[in-house]
C-alpha positions in Angstrom: 1.0 3.3 13.3 1.1 5.6 16.5 -0.3 8.9 16.4 -1.3 11.3 18.8 -2.9 14.7 19.0 -4.2 16.0 15.3 -2.9 12.5 14.1 -6.4 10.6 13.6 -6.3 9.5 10.1 -8.7 10.8 7.0 -6.5 8.5 4.6 -3.2 6.6 3.9 -1.3 5.9 0.6 1.7 4.5 0.6 4.3 4.9 -2.9 6.7 2.1 -3.6 10.4 3.3 -5.9 8.5 2.6 -9.1 5.4 2.9 -8.5 2.6 6.5 -7.8 0.8 6.7 -4.7 -1.8 3.9 -3.7 -4.6 4.8 -1.7 -5.1 2.0 1.5 -8.5 0.5 3.7 -8.6 0.4 6.8 -8.3 -2.6 7.6 -9.0 -2.5 11.7 -7.2 -0.4 15.2 -4.4 1.3 13.3 -3.9 -1.4 10.9 -4.1 -0.7 6.9 -3.5 -2.3 4.0 -2.7 -1.8 0.3 -3.9 -4.4 -3.1 -1.0 -3.8 -5.1 3.1 -5.6 -5.6 5.7 -3.5 -3.5 7.4 -5.9 -2.1 11.6 -5.4 -3.1 10.5 -1.2 -3.4 12.3 1.3 -0.2 8.1 2.6 1.2 6.9 6.1 1.3 3.8 7.0 3.5 1.6 10.5 2.9 -1.4 10.3 5.2 -4.2 12.8 6.2 -5.4 13.8 9.8 -9.3 13.9 10.3 -9.2 17.2 12.7 -6.3 19.0 11.0 -7.1 18.4 7.3 -2.9 18.6 7.6 -1.3 16.4 5.1 2.2 15.2 5.9 4.8 12.9 3.7 7.9 10.5 4.8 10.0 9.2 2.3 11.5 5.9 2.2 10.3 4.8 5.5 10.4 1.4 4.7 14.0 -0.4 3.2 13.6 -1.9 -0.1 14.9 -5.5 2.4 11.1 -4.7 4.0 9.4 -7.2 5.4 5.4 -7.6 7.0 5.5 -7.9 11.0 8.9 -5.1 11.4 7.9 -1.5 12.7 9.8 0.9 11.4 10.0 4.8 12.5 9.8 8.2 10.3 10.7 12.0 11.6 7.2 13.6 10.5 5.1 14.5 13.3 1.2 16.3 12.5 1.4 19.9 14.5 
């Protein structure tokens, strides 16, 4: 995840089309992980900035055919 300015991440969640929001844990660097079965579901992400406490939501960022190792882009950003 590439963030700049006030985009230092405090919390991150992922939501599949058939799940609620699932908390993600910081793995290392810009890597986060969720221990959930999300295969075959489009994914949305909710991210809270550590500095500004602002929360942004990026809906349906990854399609249901998403795959680990690929890059997906959302059109939301911290202000």
